Backbone as a chain_set.jsonl record, in Angstrom:
{"seq": "MRIVTVALLALLAQETKTPELVPLKAGAAWTYTVNDQAVVRKAAGREKVGELECWVIETTIKERSQKEFVVLDKEGLKLVKSVFGQAEVKYDPPILRLKLPAKKGETWEWKGKQGATEGQASYSNEGEEEIVTPAGKYKAWKIASTMEGEGGASTQTEWYAPDVGLVRLDASLNVRGVLRKSTMELKSFEPGK", "coords": {"N": [[44.687, -41.025, -25.634], [42.165, -42.011, -26.392], [41.052, -42.687, -23.876], [40.725, -40.188, -22.687], [38.864, -39.056, -24.434], [36.687, -40.779, -24.1], [36.176, -40.335, -21.359], [35.538, -37.567, -21.473], [33.214, -37.682, -23.106], [31.597, -39.124, -21.39], [31.302, -37.307, -19.279], [29.918, -35.252, -20.606], [27.579, -36.556, -21.217], [26.362, -36.867, -18.812], [23.545, -36.062, -16.893], [22.736, -32.837, -16.07], [21.726, -31.444, -13.06], [19.072, -29.359, -12.685], [18.181, -26.802, -10.531], [15.086, -26.942, -8.762], [12.372, -24.76, -8.289], [9.975, -25.441, -7.246], [9.82, -28.189, -5.792], [8.112, -30.77, -6.377], [7.367, -33.813, -5.229], [6.188, -37.06, -4.461], [5.185, -37.382, -1.131], [6.756, -35.262, -0.24], [7.253, -32.778, 2.238], [6.55, -29.822, 3.952], [7.123, -27.927, 6.792], [5.868, -25.231, 8.49], [5.92, -22.161, 10.436], [3.406, -20.162, 11.824], [2.35, -17.476, 13.552], [3.29, -18.741, 15.928], [2.223, -21.28, 15.583], [2.156, -24.561, 14.177], [2.214, -25.267, 10.744], [1.558, -27.612, 8.344], [2.422, -28.716, 5.171], [1.844, -30.962, 2.566], [2.858, -32.925, -0.202], [0.517, -34.763, -1.425], [-0.089, -36.541, -3.417], [-1.375, -37.354, -6.697], [-4.105, -36.125, -8.697], [-6.827, -35.99, -10.977], [-8.248, -33.02, -12.306], [-10.766, -32.172, -14.14], [-9.346, -32.233, -17.297], [-6.802, -31.941, -16.422], [-3.854, -33.146, -14.911], [-3.183, -33.04, -11.66], [-1.114, -32.021, -8.872], [-1.8, -32.751, -5.52], [-1.843, -30.716, -2.809], [-1.826, -30.884, 0.516], [-2.775, -28.996, 3.252], [-2.375, -28.498, 6.683], [-3.474, -27.036, 9.621], [-3.58, -26.82, 13.042], [-6.393, -28.624, 13.591], [-7.641, -28.288, 11.274], [-7.936, -28.565, 7.747], [-6.942, -28.055, 4.328], [-7.034, -28.33, 0.775], [-5.016, -27.899, -2.051], [-5.036, -27.956, -5.517], [-2.685, -28.305, -7.862], [-0.799, -27.495, -10.858], [2.268, -28.114, -12.291], [3.945, -26.918, -14.873], [5.518, -26.134, -18.117], [5.123, -23.409, -18.141], [4.952, -22.683, -15.447], [3.984, -22.698, -11.933], [0.677, -23.466, -11.339], [-2.492, -22.711, -9.912], [-5.26, -24.669, -9.662], [-7.554, -25.564, -8.325], [-9.123, -25.145, -5.121], [-9.894, -26.613, -1.982], [-11.732, -26.18, 0.867], [-12.692, -27.621, 3.629], [-16.02, -28.403, 3.076], [-16.312, -26.594, 1.051], [-15.588, -25.761, -2.251], [-13.456, -24.321, -4.661], [-12.956, -23.53, -7.934], [-10.578, -22.387, -10.314], [-10.762, -20.552, -13.139], [-9.402, -19.268, -15.942], [-6.747, -21.49, -14.695], [-4.743, -20.127, -12.047], [-1.697, -18.592, -12.582], [0.792, -18.795, -10.448], [3.507, -18.788, -10.02], [5.821, -17.911, -12.265], [7.85, -19.663, -14.525], [10.888, -20.179, -16.365], [12.242, -18.49, -13.512], [12.554, -14.985, -13.666], [13.98, -11.926, -13.025], [12.105, -8.929, -12.671], [10.032, -9.673, -14.318], [6.573, -9.615, -15.038], [3.102, -10.557, -14.609], [-0.371, -11.197, -15.308], [-3.628, -12.17, -14.086], [-6.951, -12.898, -14.842], [-10.173, -13.987, -14.189], [-12.456, -16.568, -13.25], [-13.269, -17.292, -9.888], [-14.519, -19.792, -8.554], [-17.843, -19.019, -8.437], [-17.539, -16.317, -8.751], [-15.986, -13.299, -10.1], [-12.508, -12.551, -10.489], [-9.282, -11.027, -10.077], [-5.7, -10.777, -10.551], [-2.385, -9.633, -9.982], [1.065, -10.126, -10.592], [4.561, -9.954, -9.728], [7.987, -10.509, -10.331], [10.447, -9.975, -8.176], [13.08, -10.5, -8.061], [16.123, -12.165, -6.813], [16.895, -12.723, -3.355], [18.571, -12.846, -0.17], [17.226, -14.706, 2.496], [16.24, -15.381, 5.814], [15.012, -18.052, 7.7], [13.429, -20.091, 10.273], [14.338, -22.573, 9.409], [16.731, -22.105, 8.146], [19.19, -20.264, 6.131], [18.477, -18.848, 2.968], [18.882, -18.316, -0.534], [16.576, -16.803, -2.334], [13.814, -16.542, -4.654], [11.813, -13.684, -4.961], [8.426, -13.117, -5.028], [5.851, -10.996, -5.601], [2.407, -10.253, -5.084], [-0.93, -9.147, -5.847], [-4.379, -9.512, -5.202], [-7.742, -9.377, -6.164], [-11.15, -9.766, -5.44], [-14.622, -10.698, -5.101], [-14.903, -11.114, -2.323], [-12.982, -9.516, -1.111], [-9.692, -7.97, -0.853], [-6.239, -8.905, -1.332], [-2.772, -8.966, -0.524], [0.312, -10.465, -1.22], [3.56, -11.699, -0.517], [5.898, -13.922, -1.635], [8.562, -16.193, -1.102], [10.661, -18.24, -2.937], [12.865, -20.89, -2.771], [15.564, -22.558, -4.455], [15.281, -26.048, -4.917], [13.885, -26.405, -2.577], [11.516, -24.932, -2.4], [8.643, -22.997, -1.39], [9.645, -20.79, 1.025], [9.019, -18.678, 2.644], [6.166, -16.65, 3.428], [4.468, -13.681, 3.27], [1.467, -12.261, 4.14], [-1.389, -10.186, 3.559], [-4.658, -9.486, 4.212], [-7.664, -8.022, 3.328], [-10.832, -7.886, 4.314], [-13.992, -6.761, 3.944], [-13.234, -4.309, 5.162], [-11.736, -5.108, 7.349], [-8.518, -5.682, 8.29], [-6.112, -8.201, 8.06], [-3.019, -9.606, 8.9], [-0.288, -11.823, 8.222], [2.576, -13.975, 8.71], [4.327, -16.613, 7.3], [6.776, -18.954, 7.939], [9.37, -21.175, 6.864], [10.078, -24.054, 8.712], [10.985, -26.679, 8.587], [11.928, -29.099, 6.012], [11.138, -31.891, 4.098], [12.221, -33.74, 1.408], [10.794, -35.796, -0.042], [10.026, -38.505, -2.393]], "CA": [[43.723, -40.128, -26.219], [40.863, -42.632, -26.357], [40.526, -42.609, -22.514], [40.318, -38.787, -22.482], [37.648, -38.88, -25.237], [35.615, -41.513, -23.433], [35.876, -39.594, -20.132], [34.842, -36.336, -21.878], [31.858, -38.038, -23.537], [30.815, -39.53, -20.182], [30.923, -36.053, -18.586], [28.91, -34.538, -21.387], [26.337, -37.327, -21.211], [25.708, -36.803, -17.512], [22.404, -35.139, -16.795], [22.977, -31.805, -15.073], [20.54, -31.217, -12.26], [18.612, -28.007, -12.612], [17.434, -26.634, -9.254], [13.668, -26.76, -8.922], [11.802, -23.845, -7.319], [8.825, -26.104, -6.657], [10.184, -29.607, -5.887], [6.967, -31.619, -6.061], [7.591, -35.271, -5.263], [5.296, -37.734, -3.497], [5.692, -37.4, 0.247], [7.452, -34.031, 0.157], [6.55, -32.134, 3.319], [7.082, -28.543, 4.416], [6.548, -27.505, 8.038], [6.025, -23.774, 8.661], [5.343, -21.557, 11.652], [2.56, -19.009, 11.657], [1.882, -17.076, 14.845], [3.678, -19.78, 16.889], [1.505, -22.503, 15.31], [2.72, -25.342, 13.095], [1.44, -25.485, 9.529], [2.195, -28.665, 7.579], [1.968, -28.867, 3.776], [2.373, -32.209, 2.052], [2.471, -33.377, -1.562], [-0.237, -35.982, -1.067], [-0.272, -37.417, -4.593], [-1.911, -36.69, -7.904], [-5.53, -36.304, -8.963], [-7.259, -35.232, -12.156], [-9.267, -32.019, -12.23], [-11.054, -32.043, -15.566], [-8.314, -32.895, -18.101], [-5.466, -31.632, -15.872], [-3.258, -33.994, -13.889], [-2.712, -32.073, -10.644], [-0.571, -32.434, -7.569], [-2.657, -32.391, -4.383], [-1.08, -30.24, -1.685], [-2.681, -30.816, 1.705], [-2.265, -28.065, 4.301], [-3.035, -28.721, 7.972], [-3.133, -26.155, 10.764], [-4.364, -27.358, 14.116], [-7.088, -29.803, 13.068], [-8.303, -27.934, 10.011], [-7.13, -28.805, 6.58], [-7.406, -27.614, 3.018], [-6.285, -28.967, -0.324], [-4.827, -27.121, -3.276], [-4.758, -28.764, -6.669], [-1.793, -27.449, -8.662], [-0.127, -28.046, -11.989], [3.595, -27.568, -12.559], [4.258, -27.206, -16.277], [6.573, -25.297, -18.664], [4.862, -22.008, -17.786], [5.165, -22.504, -14.043], [3.063, -23.266, -10.936], [-0.699, -22.963, -11.509], [-3.491, -23.144, -8.967], [-6.393, -25.1, -10.442], [-8.716, -25.702, -7.457], [-8.898, -25.226, -3.67], [-11.007, -27.194, -1.207], [-11.715, -25.873, 2.312], [-13.811, -28.416, 4.185], [-16.955, -28.74, 2.059], [-16.3, -25.586, 0.014], [-14.655, -26.02, -3.363], [-13.316, -23.18, -5.555], [-12.196, -23.773, -9.138], [-10.04, -21.198, -10.907], [-10.857, -20.696, -14.593], [-8.373, -20.251, -16.082], [-5.917, -21.678, -13.538], [-3.917, -18.958, -11.704], [-0.243, -18.808, -12.664], [1.3, -18.204, -9.218], [4.946, -18.651, -10.101], [6.184, -18.073, -13.636], [9.137, -20.294, -14.68], [11.911, -20.011, -15.384], [12.158, -17.223, -12.8], [13.352, -13.883, -14.215], [13.775, -10.669, -12.282], [11.412, -7.893, -13.403], [8.914, -10.205, -15.078], [5.224, -9.421, -14.462], [2.026, -11.27, -15.295], [-1.707, -10.881, -14.789], [-4.632, -13.184, -14.159], [-8.363, -12.511, -14.705], [-11.005, -15.139, -14.413], [-13.478, -16.966, -12.268], [-12.938, -17.986, -8.652], [-15.822, -20.355, -8.28], [-18.918, -18.31, -9.168], [-17.274, -14.884, -8.795], [-14.851, -12.819, -10.912], [-11.334, -12.136, -9.739], [-8.085, -10.649, -10.871], [-4.461, -10.779, -9.762], [-1.142, -9.132, -10.613], [2.249, -10.691, -10.03], [5.854, -9.462, -10.207], [9.172, -11.19, -9.818], [11.323, -8.88, -7.679], [14.475, -10.939, -8.107], [16.6, -13.023, -5.717], [17.483, -12.102, -2.152], [18.808, -13.78, 0.934], [16.165, -14.672, 3.505], [16.537, -16.284, 6.928], [13.832, -18.628, 8.322], [13.879, -21.052, 11.273], [14.999, -23.719, 8.751], [18.058, -21.732, 7.659], [19.329, -19.096, 5.231], [18.232, -19.261, 1.574], [18.816, -17.343, -1.616], [15.232, -17.135, -2.827], [13.123, -15.607, -5.585], [10.733, -12.907, -4.291], [7.293, -12.944, -5.914], [4.877, -10.132, -5.003], [1.146, -10.316, -5.778], [-2.143, -8.54, -5.306], [-5.533, -10.23, -5.757], [-9.028, -8.771, -5.827], [-12.327, -10.58, -5.744], [-15.849, -10.279, -4.425], [-14.75, -11.176, -0.899], [-12.012, -8.538, -0.63], [-8.407, -7.86, -1.564], [-5.111, -9.407, -0.58], [-1.404, -8.83, -1.07], [1.204, -11.517, -0.74], [4.946, -11.812, -0.997], [6.317, -15.278, -1.461], [9.974, -16.409, -1.459], [10.901, -19.613, -3.354], [14.308, -21.259, -2.813], [15.845, -23.738, -5.281], [15.274, -27.401, -4.337], [13.107, -26.41, -1.334], [10.15, -24.399, -2.667], [8.216, -21.866, -0.629], [10.327, -20.732, 2.35], [8.376, -17.635, 3.462], [5.027, -15.986, 2.815], [3.873, -12.553, 4.025], [0.128, -12.047, 3.575], [-2.255, -9.161, 4.118], [-6.006, -9.713, 3.681], [-8.655, -7.035, 3.741], [-12.174, -8.378, 4.028], [-14.978, -5.861, 4.468], [-12.621, -3.291, 6.015], [-10.927, -5.712, 8.417], [-7.187, -6.036, 7.774], [-5.413, -9.284, 8.8], [-1.672, -9.849, 8.382], [0.369, -12.98, 8.799], [3.851, -14.379, 8.133], [4.553, -18.038, 7.408], [8.195, -19.228, 7.649], [9.744, -22.597, 6.836], [10.765, -24.611, 9.882], [11.7, -27.862, 8.092], [11.531, -29.593, 4.696], [11.436, -33.27, 3.742], [12.061, -33.696, -0.028], [9.937, -36.78, -0.706], [10.7, -39.429, -3.332]], "C": [[42.3, -40.693, -26.132], [40.263, -42.537, -24.957], [40.012, -41.206, -22.219], [38.997, -38.56, -23.22], [36.45, -39.565, -24.578], [35.216, -40.796, -22.136], [35.106, -38.296, -20.432], [33.416, -36.608, -22.33], [30.998, -38.442, -22.325], [30.391, -38.276, -19.393], [29.842, -35.333, -19.309], [27.582, -35.244, -21.357], [25.618, -37.273, -19.867], [24.652, -35.743, -17.519], [22.774, -34.118, -15.725], [21.651, -31.542, -14.366], [20.258, -29.753, -12.209], [17.85, -27.832, -11.303], [15.956, -26.359, -9.564], [13.166, -25.774, -7.853], [10.567, -24.442, -6.662], [9.101, -27.601, -6.774], [9.047, -30.532, -5.455], [7.283, -33.082, -6.333], [6.666, -35.876, -4.212], [5.96, -37.805, -2.139], [6.454, -36.178, 0.653], [6.588, -33.315, 1.21], [7.277, -30.879, 3.801], [6.373, -28.241, 5.717], [6.898, -26.043, 8.246], [5.55, -23.394, 10.056], [4.571, -20.332, 11.226], [2.007, -18.661, 13.018], [2.09, -18.174, 15.873], [2.89, -21.081, 16.717], [2.142, -23.235, 14.146], [1.705, -25.47, 11.954], [2.195, -26.518, 8.715], [1.571, -28.753, 6.226], [2.653, -30.117, 3.224], [1.926, -32.412, 0.594], [1.847, -34.737, -1.382], [-0.441, -36.921, -2.231], [-0.818, -36.615, -5.756], [-3.381, -37.046, -8.061], [-5.899, -35.448, -10.197], [-8.374, -34.225, -11.753], [-9.602, -31.703, -13.674], [-10.01, -32.859, -16.346], [-6.899, -32.712, -17.518], [-5.032, -32.611, -14.808], [-2.605, -33.087, -12.86], [-2.005, -32.768, -9.496], [-1.557, -31.952, -6.531], [-1.753, -31.975, -3.234], [-2.036, -30.066, -0.522], [-1.992, -29.938, 2.753], [-3.064, -28.285, 5.56], [-2.518, -27.726, 8.999], [-4.12, -26.494, 11.853], [-5.075, -28.599, 13.574], [-7.847, -29.494, 11.803], [-7.356, -28.215, 8.851], [-7.761, -28.233, 5.324], [-6.539, -28.322, 1.983], [-6.175, -27.957, -1.474], [-4.462, -28.13, -4.367], [-3.973, -27.908, -7.644], [-1.187, -28.223, -9.832], [1.229, -27.333, -12.103], [3.94, -27.923, -13.979], [5.321, -26.223, -16.778], [6.378, -23.817, -18.374], [5.152, -21.72, -16.3], [4.144, -23.217, -13.152], [1.713, -22.637, -11.081], [-1.627, -23.567, -10.483], [-4.761, -23.415, -9.742], [-7.706, -25.086, -9.58], [-8.275, -25.698, -6.011], [-10.13, -25.845, -3.027], [-10.769, -26.897, 0.254], [-12.918, -26.534, 2.924], [-14.747, -28.857, 3.064], [-16.963, -27.78, 0.891], [-15.225, -25.854, -1.007], [-14.642, -24.784, -4.285], [-12.423, -23.593, -6.704], [-11.795, -22.438, -9.741], [-10.022, -21.385, -12.419], [-10.561, -19.374, -15.268], [-7.568, -20.435, -14.789], [-5.029, -20.439, -13.316], [-2.446, -19.334, -11.758], [0.406, -18.069, -11.469], [2.8, -17.961, -9.236], [5.372, -18.955, -11.546], [7.634, -18.609, -13.704], [9.582, -20.305, -16.111], [11.828, -18.621, -14.775], [13.096, -16.18, -13.422], [13.0, -12.581, -13.528], [13.093, -9.644, -13.206], [10.214, -8.403, -14.21], [7.623, -9.965, -14.316], [4.235, -10.235, -15.283], [0.712, -10.993, -14.583], [-2.586, -12.11, -14.898], [-6.004, -12.521, -14.021], [-9.162, -13.764, -15.028], [-12.012, -15.362, -13.311], [-12.813, -17.685, -11.088], [-14.254, -18.587, -8.15], [-16.853, -19.631, -9.114], [-18.618, -16.797, -9.316], [-16.08, -14.553, -9.685], [-13.721, -12.404, -9.991], [-10.242, -11.703, -10.664], [-6.871, -10.582, -9.949], [-3.324, -10.241, -10.639], [0.03, -9.692, -9.863], [3.47, -10.02, -10.562], [6.945, -10.249, -9.524], [10.168, -10.1, -9.432], [12.802, -9.312, -7.567], [14.836, -11.826, -6.881], [17.098, -12.193, -4.54], [17.669, -13.162, -1.093], [17.715, -13.592, 1.974], [16.482, -15.712, 4.529], [15.182, -16.718, 7.515], [14.306, -19.537, 9.448], [14.606, -22.298, 10.684], [16.394, -23.385, 8.228], [18.025, -20.509, 6.772], [19.232, -19.607, 3.807], [18.428, -18.04, 0.671], [17.524, -17.701, -2.386], [14.692, -16.085, -3.748], [11.936, -14.996, -4.894], [9.64, -12.641, -5.302], [6.222, -12.154, -5.13], [3.556, -10.24, -5.785], [0.067, -9.547, -5.065], [-3.318, -9.282, -5.96], [-6.794, -9.512, -5.267], [-10.153, -9.695, -6.276], [-13.497, -10.025, -4.992], [-15.695, -10.208, -2.92], [-13.788, -10.165, -0.301], [-10.758, -8.526, -1.469], [-7.302, -8.456, -0.68], [-3.827, -9.047, -1.302], [-0.578, -9.944, -0.432], [2.565, -11.323, -1.291], [5.415, -13.198, -0.628], [7.784, -15.386, -1.854], [10.125, -17.906, -1.753], [12.395, -19.879, -3.488], [14.48, -22.53, -3.683], [15.917, -25.007, -4.422], [14.546, -27.474, -2.972], [11.673, -25.962, -1.618], [9.885, -23.184, -1.814], [8.858, -21.852, 0.738], [9.731, -19.642, 3.24], [7.207, -17.052, 2.651], [4.534, -14.896, 3.766], [2.534, -12.246, 3.361], [-0.597, -10.926, 4.328], [-3.602, -9.299, 3.419], [-6.966, -8.667, 4.207], [-10.042, -7.523, 3.321], [-13.152, -7.45, 4.735], [-14.398, -4.864, 5.482], [-11.805, -3.796, 7.151], [-9.628, -6.222, 7.827], [-6.561, -7.083, 8.666], [-4.08, -9.504, 8.082], [-1.118, -11.111, 9.012], [1.668, -13.258, 8.011], [3.986, -15.876, 8.369], [6.007, -18.3, 7.013], [8.485, -20.706, 7.751], [10.517, -22.96, 8.096], [11.605, -25.836, 9.491], [11.167, -28.309, 6.735], [12.025, -31.022, 4.507], [11.194, -33.416, 2.231], [11.154, -34.73, -0.701], [10.74, -37.618, -1.681], [10.07, -39.367, -4.715]], "O": [[41.351, -39.966, -25.839], [39.056, -42.323, -24.842], [38.977, -41.049, -21.572], [38.095, -37.926, -22.671], [35.355, -39.008, -24.509], [34.025, -40.667, -21.852], [34.145, -37.965, -19.738], [32.503, -35.858, -21.983], [29.809, -38.126, -22.266], [29.265, -38.196, -18.903], [28.912, -34.834, -18.676], [26.541, -34.594, -21.461], [24.431, -37.586, -19.773], [24.833, -34.661, -18.076], [23.091, -34.491, -14.595], [20.6, -31.435, -14.998], [21.088, -28.971, -11.747], [16.965, -28.63, -10.995], [15.629, -25.638, -10.507], [13.479, -25.918, -6.672], [10.157, -23.971, -5.601], [8.673, -28.23, -7.742], [9.017, -31.014, -4.323], [7.44, -33.52, -7.473], [6.4, -35.253, -3.184], [7.111, -38.22, -1.999], [6.787, -36.053, 1.831], [5.364, -33.254, 1.092], [8.488, -30.9, 4.025], [5.143, -28.287, 5.767], [8.065, -25.656, 8.189], [4.888, -24.164, 10.753], [5.017, -19.56, 10.377], [1.269, -19.455, 13.6], [1.167, -18.508, 16.616], [2.89, -21.912, 17.625], [2.626, -22.596, 13.212], [0.522, -25.738, 12.167], [3.373, -26.318, 8.421], [0.351, -28.852, 6.101], [3.859, -30.31, 3.383], [0.791, -32.115, 0.219], [2.54, -35.739, -1.208], [-0.939, -38.029, -2.028], [-0.738, -35.387, -5.796], [-3.841, -38.103, -7.628], [-5.365, -34.361, -10.416], [-9.284, -34.539, -10.985], [-8.824, -31.045, -14.365], [-9.821, -34.045, -16.075], [-5.928, -33.254, -18.045], [-5.794, -32.879, -13.879], [-1.597, -32.44, -13.144], [-2.26, -33.933, -9.191], [-2.096, -30.852, -6.651], [-0.977, -32.789, -2.733], [-2.933, -29.224, -0.554], [-0.819, -30.112, 3.083], [-4.295, -28.265, 5.528], [-1.315, -27.589, 9.22], [-5.333, -26.467, 11.643], [-4.41, -29.539, 13.138], [-8.609, -30.324, 11.307], [-6.136, -28.111, 8.978], [-8.961, -27.966, 5.275], [-5.462, -28.836, 2.286], [-7.135, -27.262, -1.806], [-3.667, -29.043, -4.143], [-4.483, -26.928, -8.187], [-1.08, -29.448, -9.793], [1.31, -26.107, -12.021], [4.203, -29.087, -14.283], [5.963, -25.548, -15.972], [7.342, -23.052, -18.359], [5.559, -20.61, -15.956], [3.525, -24.201, -13.555], [1.578, -21.419, -10.967], [-1.575, -24.765, -10.205], [-5.294, -22.524, -10.403], [-8.773, -24.67, -10.033], [-7.19, -26.181, -5.687], [-11.258, -25.629, -3.471], [-9.754, -27.295, 0.826], [-14.044, -26.064, 2.76], [-14.329, -29.607, 2.182], [-17.542, -28.081, -0.152], [-14.08, -26.141, -0.658], [-15.7, -24.266, -4.642], [-11.269, -23.965, -6.495], [-12.558, -21.473, -9.695], [-9.342, -22.278, -12.925], [-11.366, -18.446, -15.187], [-7.691, -19.62, -13.875], [-4.616, -19.786, -14.274], [-1.999, -20.261, -11.083], [0.542, -16.846, -11.5], [3.308, -17.06, -8.568], [5.297, -20.099, -11.996], [8.526, -18.087, -13.036], [8.749, -20.427, -17.009], [11.397, -17.676, -15.436], [14.27, -16.453, -13.672], [11.833, -12.195, -13.468], [13.459, -9.512, -14.374], [9.453, -7.592, -14.737], [7.583, -10.095, -13.092], [4.465, -10.56, -16.448], [0.687, -10.606, -13.415], [-2.322, -12.996, -15.71], [-6.185, -11.662, -13.157], [-8.881, -14.49, -15.981], [-12.36, -14.456, -12.553], [-11.942, -18.539, -11.252], [-15.0, -17.945, -7.41], [-16.771, -19.617, -10.343], [-19.391, -16.084, -9.955], [-15.262, -15.422, -9.987], [-13.945, -11.964, -8.863], [-10.264, -11.968, -11.866], [-6.992, -10.363, -8.743], [-3.326, -10.386, -11.862], [0.016, -9.741, -8.633], [3.476, -9.554, -11.702], [6.865, -10.605, -8.348], [10.67, -9.384, -10.298], [13.642, -8.578, -7.046], [13.987, -12.172, -6.059], [17.649, -11.106, -4.713], [17.032, -14.215, -1.105], [17.327, -12.467, 2.292], [16.939, -16.805, 4.194], [14.319, -15.885, 7.791], [15.513, -19.743, 9.571], [15.374, -22.969, 11.374], [17.161, -24.29, 7.901], [17.015, -19.814, 6.66], [19.805, -20.64, 3.46], [18.175, -16.901, 1.063], [17.419, -18.764, -2.998], [15.04, -14.907, -3.661], [11.129, -15.709, -4.298], [9.887, -12.009, -6.329], [5.748, -12.626, -4.096], [3.577, -10.311, -7.014], [0.126, -9.32, -3.857], [-3.252, -9.636, -7.137], [-6.887, -9.101, -4.11], [-10.102, -10.31, -7.341], [-13.388, -8.999, -4.321], [-16.288, -9.336, -2.286], [-13.783, -9.976, 0.915], [-10.734, -8.987, -2.61], [-7.418, -8.501, 0.545], [-3.801, -8.851, -2.517], [-0.76, -10.3, 0.732], [2.729, -10.837, -2.41], [5.344, -13.607, 0.531], [8.218, -14.755, -2.818], [9.765, -18.743, -0.925], [13.099, -19.185, -4.221], [13.653, -23.442, -3.645], [16.529, -25.026, -3.354], [14.599, -28.504, -2.3], [10.724, -26.566, -1.118], [10.803, -22.412, -1.537], [8.66, -22.771, 1.533], [9.913, -19.672, 4.457], [7.234, -16.969, 1.423], [4.221, -15.167, 4.925], [2.477, -12.0, 2.156], [-0.443, -10.748, 5.536], [-3.685, -9.238, 2.192], [-7.061, -8.46, 5.417], [-10.374, -7.564, 2.136], [-13.153, -7.352, 5.962], [-14.996, -4.61, 6.528], [-11.216, -2.996, 7.878], [-9.635, -7.097, 6.961], [-6.477, -6.902, 9.881], [-4.011, -9.579, 6.855], [-1.417, -11.439, 10.16], [1.836, -12.855, 6.86], [3.79, -16.359, 9.484], [6.438, -17.934, 5.919], [7.934, -21.408, 8.599], [11.465, -22.282, 8.492], [12.729, -26.028, 9.955], [10.06, -27.929, 6.353], [13.199, -31.316, 4.733], [10.058, -33.234, 1.793], [10.78, -34.533, -1.857], [11.958, -37.476, -1.793], [10.507, -40.073, -5.624]]}, "num_chains": 1, "name": "protein.A"}
């Protein structure tokens, strides 16, 4: 009886691993394809933005790069700041891009400053669905969003898979009457440490 009790206590004491929709670890790297071009995103480390301890996500396409400064907390994934070359855009308040835990039908809004201009965004969790990318087949959470600001309007649909993160992004951007569409699909993922 004592052996069974000890074994049961050991099982109960084990930490159960909850899948992460945004697995941010140092060195994590996602390689995507967009219009037959490679896009590499890496968790480059941490840096403070004001009082917030942020993850720095570096994205490189061809020889151009950008950085996103994000926070992953109990509410979800928040975009705090973006840097494109010499241009820097802070979001006040930070934009909640993925509400956690993920729940089908949940919606949320953002209104605030994007640098010096006003902006607003609407998000909705459309539930889980199977999606196929060059990296494989995933059961992923589908997040749809629309954003409006001084420069134009955009719509995005993002799919997040447990323990991998963003596996696909469909984007449509309308700037001064010119519509641009793109699809970014995961080609490979390195989890980091």
